[in-house]
C-alpha positions as CSV (number, residue, x, y, z in Angstrom):
1,M,0.0,0.0,0.0
2,A,2.8,2.4,0.9
3,N,4.3,1.7,-2.6
4,A,1.1,2.7,-4.3
5,R,1.0,5.9,-2.3
6,T,4.6,6.7,-3.3
7,V,3.8,6.1,-7.0
8,A,0.7,8.3,-6.7
9,S,2.7,11.0,-5.0
10,Q,5.4,10.8,-7.7
11,Q,2.8,11.0,-10.5
12,Q,1.2,14.1,-8.8
13,N,4.7,15.7,-8.6
14,I,5.3,15.0,-12.3
15,Q,1.9,16.5,-13.3
16,S,2.7,19.6,-11.2
17,S,6.1,20.0,-12.9
18,I,4.5,19.6,-16.3
19,A,1.9,22.2,-15.6
20,S,4.6,24.7,-14.7
21,L,6.4,24.3,-18.0
22,A,6.1,27.0,-20.6
23,D,7.0,27.3,-24.3
24,I,9.7,29.8,-25.0
25,I,9.9,31.7,-28.2
26,V,13.2,33.1,-29.3
27,V,13.0,35.9,-31.8
28,R,16.1,36.9,-33.6
29,F,16.4,40.1,-35.5
30,D,18.7,40.0,-38.5
31,K,21.1,42.9,-38.6
32,N,19.9,43.7,-42.1
33,K,16.2,44.1,-41.1
34,S,14.8,47.5,-41.1
35,N,13.2,49.0,-38.0
36,D,9.9,48.7,-39.9
37,Q,10.4,45.0,-40.2
38,R,11.3,44.7,-36.6
39,N,8.3,46.7,-35.5
40,S,6.1,44.6,-37.7
41,L,7.3,41.4,-36.0
42,V,6.7,42.9,-32.5
43,A,3.2,44.1,-33.6
44,E,2.4,40.5,-34.8
45,G,3.4,39.1,-31.5
46,K,1.3,41.6,-29.6
47,T,-1.7,40.9,-31.8
48,A,-1.3,37.1,-31.3
49,L,-1.2,37.6,-27.5
50,E,-4.3,39.8,-27.6
51,L,-6.2,37.2,-29.6
52,A,-5.1,34.3,-27.4
53,S,-5.9,36.1,-24.2
54,G,-8.8,38.3,-25.1
55,I,-7.0,41.1,-23.3
56,K,-6.5,44.4,-25.3
57,S,-3.0,45.7,-25.9
58,S,-3.8,48.9,-23.9
59,T,-4.7,46.7,-20.9
60,W,-1.5,44.7,-21.3
61,A,0.5,48.0,-21.3
62,A,-1.3,49.1,-18.1
63,M,-0.4,45.9,-16.2
64,T,2.5,45.6,-13.8
65,A,5.2,43.1,-14.8
66,S,4.0,40.5,-12.4
67,E,0.4,40.9,-13.5
68,A,1.4,40.5,-17.2
69,E,3.5,37.4,-16.3
70,E,0.6,35.9,-14.5
71,Q,-1.8,36.5,-17.4
72,T,0.8,35.2,-19.9
73,D,1.1,32.0,-17.8
74,L,-2.7,31.6,-17.9
75,V,-2.8,32.0,-21.7
76,I,0.0,29.5,-22.2
């Protein structure tokens, strides 16, 4: 019985660990890109975040860093 509890506890720990993982996106800006191209990529990312979360860009801008991180975690 103790062994079954240990296995159940380990499975719960694994599920908790998996739930805390997040995808990381690395964006590289080529030195040859213009500022317009860079700004376009940033705008695309903000639009994607707005669509995924249902939160407008102006609301994201008004959030504290910790609030934005918490909301981002919820979206992911």
